[in-house]
MOPAC internal coordinates of N, CA, C and O (Angstrom, degrees):
PM7 1SCF
backbone

  N    0.0000 0     0.00 0     0.00 0    0    0    0
  C    1.4594 1     0.00 0     0.00 0    1    0    0
  C    1.5302 1   107.99 1     0.00 0    2    1    0
  O    1.2310 1   120.79 1   -47.01 1    3    2    1
  N    1.3300 1   116.10 1   132.99 1    3    2    1
  C    1.4508 1   121.07 1   179.25 1    5    3    2
  C    1.5201 1   112.25 1   -79.14 1    6    5    3
  O    1.2310 1   121.58 1    -8.19 1    7    6    5
  N    1.3273 1   114.59 1   171.81 1    7    6    5
  C    1.4665 1   120.14 1  -179.15 1    9    7    6
  C    1.5273 1   112.01 1   -60.58 1   10    9    7
  O    1.2310 1   120.92 1   137.09 1   11   10    9
  N    1.3357 1   115.84 1   -42.91 1   11   10    9
  C    1.4674 1   119.12 1  -177.09 1   13   11   10
  C    1.5219 1   110.17 1   -64.48 1   14   13   11
  O    1.2310 1   120.35 1   136.68 1   15   14   13
  N    1.3271 1   116.94 1   -43.32 1   15   14   13
  C    1.4604 1   119.36 1   178.35 1   17   15   14
  C    1.5246 1   110.98 1   -62.13 1   18   17   15
  O    1.2310 1   120.29 1   140.75 1   19   18   17
  N    1.3254 1   117.06 1   -39.25 1   19   18   17
  C    1.4601 1   120.39 1   178.96 1   21   19   18
  C    1.5248 1   110.27 1   -64.03 1   22   21   19
  O    1.2310 1   120.56 1   137.02 1   23   22   21
  N    1.3217 1   116.54 1   -42.98 1   23   22   21
  C    1.4730 1   120.45 1   178.52 1   25   23   22
  C    1.5253 1   110.03 1   -63.04 1   26   25   23
  O    1.2310 1   120.62 1   136.40 1   27   26   25
  N    1.3399 1   116.42 1   -43.60 1   27   26   25
  C    1.4638 1   120.03 1   178.58 1   29   27   26
  C    1.5313 1   110.43 1   -57.44 1   30   29   27
  O    1.2310 1   120.49 1   133.63 1   31   30   29
  N    1.3146 1   116.67 1   -46.37 1   31   30   29
  C    1.4658 1   120.43 1   179.95 1   33   31   30
  C    1.5225 1   111.21 1   -63.92 1   34   33   31
  O    1.2310 1   120.46 1   139.10 1   35   34   33
  N    1.3326 1   116.72 1   -40.90 1   35   34   33
  C    1.4640 1   120.45 1   179.05 1   37   35   34
  C    1.5335 1   110.90 1   -63.77 1   38   37   35
  O    1.2310 1   120.65 1   139.39 1   39   38   37
  N    1.3320 1   116.36 1   -40.61 1   39   38   37
  C    1.4637 1   120.26 1   180.00 1   41   39   38
  C    1.5270 1   110.00 1   -66.13 1   42   41   39
  O    1.2310 1   120.64 1   138.76 1   43   42   41
  N    1.3260 1   116.38 1   -41.24 1   43   42   41
  C    1.4677 1   120.01 1   178.70 1   45   43   42
  C    1.5233 1   112.14 1   -61.77 1   46   45   43
  O    1.2310 1   120.44 1   153.12 1   47   46   45
  N    1.3257 1   116.77 1   -26.88 1   47   46   45
  C    1.4624 1   120.97 1  -177.68 1   49   47   46
  C    1.5285 1   113.16 1   -86.16 1   50   49   47
  O    1.2310 1   119.61 1   175.59 1   51   50   49
  N    1.3225 1   118.35 1    -4.41 1   51   50   49
  C    1.4630 1   120.88 1  -178.60 1   53   51   50
  C    1.5275 1   111.25 1   -70.56 1   54   53   51
  O    1.2310 1   121.17 1   -30.92 1   55   54   53
  N    1.3254 1   115.38 1   149.08 1   55   54   53
  C    1.4659 1   120.21 1   172.23 1   57   55   54
  C    1.5234 1   108.42 1   -73.02 1   58   57   55
  O    1.2310 1   120.41 1   -10.62 1   59   58   57
  N    1.3154 1   116.82 1   169.38 1   59   58   57
  C    1.4657 1   120.11 1   178.67 1   61   59   58
  C    1.5226 1   111.24 1   -57.80 1   62   61   59
  O    1.2310 1   120.44 1   137.39 1   63   62   61
  N    1.3288 1   116.77 1   -42.61 1   63   62   61
  C    1.4622 1   120.90 1  -179.81 1   65   63   62
  C    1.5238 1   110.64 1   -66.14 1   66   65   63
  O    1.2310 1   120.60 1   135.56 1   67   66   65
  N    1.3140 1   116.46 1   -44.44 1   67   66   65
  C    1.4640 1   120.26 1   179.11 1   69   67   66
  C    1.5263 1   111.11 1   -63.59 1   70   69   67
  O    1.2310 1   120.61 1   140.64 1   71   70   69
  N    1.3312 1   116.44 1   -39.36 1   71   70   69
  C    1.4604 1   120.59 1   178.91 1   73   71   70
  C    1.5285 1   110.56 1   -63.88 1   74   73   71
  O    1.2310 1   120.23 1   139.12 1   75   74   73
  N    1.3131 1   117.16 1   -40.88 1   75   74   73
  C    1.4672 1   120.57 1   177.40 1   77   75   74
  C    1.5253 1   110.45 1   -62.39 1   78   77   75
  O    1.2310 1   120.52 1   137.30 1   79   78   77
  N    1.3266 1   116.62 1   -42.70 1   79   78   77
  C    1.4674 1   120.42 1   178.30 1   81   79   78
  C    1.5261 1   110.76 1   -64.15 1   82   81   79
  O    1.2310 1   120.76 1   138.74 1   83   82   81
  N    1.3487 1   116.16 1   -41.26 1   83   82   81
  C    1.4643 1   120.47 1   178.90 1   85   83   82
  C    1.5192 1   111.08 1   -64.43 1   86   85   83
  O    1.2310 1   120.65 1   136.48 1   87   86   85
  N    1.3389 1   116.36 1   -43.52 1   87   86   85
  C    1.4748 1   119.73 1   178.72 1   89   87   86
  C    1.5279 1   110.80 1   -57.78 1   90   89   87
  O    1.2310 1   120.73 1   134.89 1   91   90   89
  N    1.3246 1   116.21 1   -45.11 1   91   90   89
  C    1.4616 1   120.40 1   179.97 1   93   91   90
  C    1.5190 1   110.15 1   -62.24 1   94   93   91
  O    1.2310 1   120.30 1   132.83 1   95   94   93
  N    1.3231 1   117.04 1   -47.17 1   95   94   93
  C    1.4637 1   120.67 1   179.92 1   97   95   94
  C    1.5244 1   110.47 1   -61.47 1   98   97   95
  O    1.2310 1   120.47 1   132.99 1   99   98   97
  N    1.3494 1   116.71 1   -47.01 1   99   98   97
  C    1.4520 1   119.42 1  -176.34 1  101   99   98
  C    1.5207 1   111.47 1   -66.21 1  102  101   99
  O    1.2310 1   120.21 1   142.27 1  103  102  101
  N    1.3115 1   117.21 1   -37.73 1  103  102  101
  C    1.4641 1   120.45 1   177.78 1  105  103  102
  C    1.5205 1   110.54 1   -59.58 1  106  105  103
  O    1.2310 1   120.38 1   134.34 1  107  106  105
  N    1.3180 1   116.88 1   -45.66 1  107  106  105
  C    1.4679 1   121.16 1   178.83 1  109  107  106
  C    1.5263 1   110.74 1   -66.63 1  110  109  107
  O    1.2310 1   120.08 1   138.96 1  111  110  109
  N    1.3236 1   117.46 1   -41.04 1  111  110  109
  C    1.4638 1   122.69 1   178.55 1  113  111  110
  C    1.5196 1   110.25 1   -62.32 1  114  113  111
  O    1.2310 1   120.45 1   132.69 1  115  114  113
  N    1.3261 1   116.74 1   -47.31 1  115  114  113
  C    1.4612 1   122.26 1  -178.33 1  117  115  114
  C    1.5260 1   110.86 1   -64.70 1  118  117  115
  O    1.2310 1   120.57 1   137.82 1  119  118  117
  N    1.3285 1   116.52 1   -42.18 1  119  118  117
  C    1.4659 1   120.65 1   178.62 1  121  119  118
  C    1.5251 1   110.59 1   -62.05 1  122  121  119
  O    1.2310 1   120.14 1   136.48 1  123  122  121
  N    1.3274 1   117.34 1   -43.52 1  123  122  121
  C    1.4669 1   121.15 1  -179.89 1  125  123  122
  C    1.5238 1   110.38 1   -63.29 1  126  125  123
  O    1.2310 1   120.05 1   139.66 1  127  126  125
  N    1.3267 1   117.51 1   -40.34 1  127  126  125
  C    1.4666 1   120.75 1   178.93 1  129  127  126
  C    1.5277 1   110.51 1   -65.31 1  130  129  127
  O    1.2310 1   120.64 1   134.97 1  131  130  129
  N    1.3296 1   116.38 1   -45.03 1  131  130  129
  C    1.4681 1   120.62 1   179.56 1  133  131  130
  C    1.5266 1   110.14 1   -63.30 1  134  133  131
  O    1.2310 1   120.48 1   135.05 1  135  134  133
  N    1.3206 1   116.69 1   -44.95 1  135  134  133
  C    1.4539 1   121.25 1  -179.59 1  137  135  134
  C    1.5251 1   110.72 1   -61.93 1  138  137  135
  O    1.2310 1   120.44 1   139.17 1  139  138  137
  N    1.3310 1   116.76 1   -40.83 1  139  138  137
  C    1.4623 1   120.48 1   177.54 1  141  139  138
  C    1.5168 1   111.67 1   -62.03 1  142  141  139
  O    1.2310 1   120.29 1   140.55 1  143  142  141
  N    1.3304 1   117.04 1   -39.45 1  143  142  141
  C    1.4703 1   120.11 1   178.34 1  145  143  142
  C    1.5189 1   111.02 1   -65.93 1  146  145  143
  O    1.2310 1   120.16 1   138.73 1  147  146  145
  N    1.3194 1   117.30 1   -41.27 1  147  146  145
  C    1.4691 1   120.39 1   178.43 1  149  147  146
  C    1.5271 1   109.77 1   -62.94 1  150  149  147
  O    1.2310 1   120.17 1   137.13 1  151  150  149
  N    1.3240 1   117.29 1   -42.87 1  151  150  149
  C    1.4629 1   120.36 1   178.59 1  153  151  150
  C    1.5212 1   111.01 1   -61.55 1  154  153  151
  O    1.2310 1   119.79 1   139.52 1  155  154  153
  N    1.3287 1   118.01 1   -40.48 1  155  154  153
  C    1.4659 1   120.88 1   176.82 1  157  155  154
  C    1.5238 1   110.68 1   -63.34 1  158  157  155
  O    1.2310 1   120.56 1   137.86 1  159  158  157
  N    1.3292 1   116.53 1   -42.14 1  159  158  157
  C    1.4653 1   120.73 1   179.34 1  161  159  158
  C    1.5197 1   110.86 1   -63.22 1  162  161  159
  O    1.2310 1   120.21 1   140.54 1  163  162  161
  N    1.3293 1   117.20 1   -39.46 1  163  162  161
  C    1.4647 1   120.87 1   178.45 1  165  163  162
  C    1.5256 1   110.18 1   -63.56 1  166  165  163
  O    1.2310 1   120.70 1   130.59 1  167  166  165
  N    1.3481 1   116.27 1   -49.41 1  167  166  165
  C    1.4718 1   119.87 1  -179.76 1  169  167  166
  C    1.5262 1   112.04 1   -61.05 1  170  169  167
  O    1.2310 1   120.16 1   146.80 1  171  170  169
  N    1.3264 1   117.29 1   -33.20 1  171  170  169
  C    1.4607 1   121.61 1  -179.21 1  173  171  170
  C    1.5261 1   112.03 1   -82.17 1  174  173  171
  O    1.2310 1   120.20 1   175.04 1  175  174  173
  N    1.3316 1   117.22 1    -4.96 1  175  174  173
  C    1.4612 1   120.79 1   177.82 1  177  175  174
  C    1.5210 1   114.11 1    81.75 1  178  177  175
  O    1.2310 1   120.05 1  -169.47 1  179  178  177
  N    1.3318 1   117.51 1    10.53 1  179  178  177
  C    1.4645 1   120.15 1  -177.44 1  181  179  178
  C    1.5313 1   113.41 1   -68.56 1  182  181  179
  O    1.2310 1   120.27 1   162.89 1  183  182  181
  N    1.3282 1   117.08 1   -17.11 1  183  182  181
  C    1.4655 1   119.91 1  -178.84 1  185  183  182
  C    1.5286 1   112.61 1  -106.16 1  186  185  183
  O    1.2310 1   120.62 1  -177.34 1  187  186  185
  N    1.3157 1   116.42 1     2.66 1  187  186  185
  C    1.4647 1   120.34 1  -177.29 1  189  187  186
  C    1.5231 1   112.63 1   -59.32 1  190  189  187
  O    1.2310 1   120.08 1   137.34 1  191  190  189
  N    1.3268 1   117.46 1   -42.66 1  191  190  189
  C    1.4678 1   120.24 1  -178.82 1  193  191  190
  C    1.5252 1   110.74 1   -63.20 1  194  193  191
  O    1.2310 1   120.36 1   140.56 1  195  194  193
  N    1.3100 1   116.91 1   -39.44 1  195  194  193
  C    1.4652 1   119.75 1   178.56 1  197  195  194
  C    1.5265 1   111.22 1   -66.65 1  198  197  195
  O    1.2310 1   120.82 1   138.66 1  199  198  197
  N    1.3368 1   116.04 1   -41.34 1  199  198  197
  C    1.4628 1   119.47 1   178.63 1  201  199  198
  C    1.5225 1   110.26 1   -64.75 1  202  201  199
  O    1.2310 1   120.44 1   137.14 1  203  202  201
  N    1.3188 1   116.76 1   -42.86 1  203  202  201
  C    1.4667 1   120.23 1   179.23 1  205  203  202
  C    1.5226 1   111.15 1   -61.81 1  206  205  203
  O    1.2310 1   120.58 1   138.84 1  207  206  205
  N    1.3282 1   116.50 1   -41.16 1  207  206  205
  C    1.4648 1   120.63 1   178.63 1  209  207  206
  C    1.5294 1   110.97 1   -64.23 1  210  209  207
  O    1.2310 1   120.22 1   137.27 1  211  210  209
  N    1.3213 1   117.19 1   -42.73 1  211  210  209
  C    1.4651 1   120.75 1   179.59 1  213  211  210
  C    1.5247 1   110.78 1   -64.27 1  214  213  211
  O    1.2310 1   120.48 1   136.98 1  215  214  213
  N    1.3268 1   116.70 1   -43.02 1  215  214  213
  C    1.4664 1   119.95 1   179.05 1  217  215  214
  C    1.5240 1   111.30 1   -64.97 1  218  217  215
  O    1.2310 1   120.36 1   140.69 1  219  218  217
  N    1.3199 1   116.92 1   -39.31 1  219  218  217
  C    1.4730 1   120.62 1   178.46 1  221  219  218
  C    1.5282 1   110.27 1   -65.51 1  222  221  219
  O    1.2310 1   120.52 1   137.43 1  223  222  221
  N    1.3287 1   116.61 1   -42.57 1  223  222  221
  C    1.4698 1   119.93 1   177.80 1  225  223  222
  C    1.5224 1   110.74 1   -62.15 1  226  225  223
  O    1.2310 1   120.53 1   139.91 1  227  226  225
  N    1.3180 1   116.59 1   -40.09 1  227  226  225
  C    1.4568 1   119.92 1   179.59 1  229  227  226
  C    1.5382 1   110.59 1   -66.67 1  230  229  227
  O    1.2310 1   120.64 1   136.46 1  231  230  229
  N    1.3165 1   116.37 1   -43.54 1  231  230  229
  C    1.4676 1   120.10 1   178.67 1  233  231  230
  C    1.5278 1   110.98 1   -62.61 1  234  233  231
  O    1.2310 1   120.23 1   147.05 1  235  234  233
  N    1.3291 1   117.17 1   -32.95 1  235  234  233
  C    1.4638 1   121.90 1   179.39 1  237  235  234
  C    1.5302 1   111.67 1   -85.46 1  238  237  235
  O    1.2310 1   120.66 1  -170.95 1  239  238  237
  N    1.3196 1   116.34 1     9.05 1  239  238  237
  C    1.4601 1   122.80 1   179.18 1  241  239  238
  C    1.5335 1   112.73 1    59.28 1  242  241  239
  O    1.2310 1   121.08 1  -143.98 1  243  242  241
  N    1.3113 1   115.54 1    36.02 1  243  242  241
  C    1.4633 1   120.95 1   178.06 1  245  243  242
  C    1.5216 1   111.81 1   -96.46 1  246  245  243
  O    1.2310 1   120.53 1  -170.08 1  247  246  245
  N    1.3309 1   116.59 1     9.92 1  247  246  245
  C    1.4542 1   120.36 1  -178.75 1  249  247  246
  C    1.5204 1   110.42 1  -107.73 1  250  249  247
  O    1.2310 1   121.00 1   -16.02 1  251  250  249
  N    1.2983 1   115.69 1   163.98 1  251  250  249
  C    1.4681 1   122.51 1   179.49 1  253  251  250
  C    1.5164 1   109.51 1  -114.01 1  254  253  251
  O    1.2310 1   119.41 1   -51.24 1  255  254  253
  N    1.3307 1   118.74 1   128.76 1  255  254  253
  C    1.4624 1   120.18 1   177.10 1  257  255  254
  C    1.5273 1   110.72 1   -60.03 1  258  257  255
  O    1.2310 1   121.45 1   -34.78 1  259  258  257
  N    1.2994 1   114.83 1   145.22 1  259  258  257
  C    1.4775 1   118.85 1   178.57 1  261  259  258
  C    1.4787 1   110.54 1   -77.21 1  262  261  259
  O    1.2310 1   120.10 1   180.00 1  263  262  261

């Protein structure tokens, strides 16, 4: 049995309270991982083209006020 299958089985065996605690922990863990990846992409300049396009659209009045 692989690690993922073992984790799946362990999660299935959690009580309702434990599952709620796990969901909260995993949500925070997943968000931190995603946020870290976005920060790396920003530092590496991978989002520069998107930012430039958004700024150009805004300057050309192609955006809608929130």
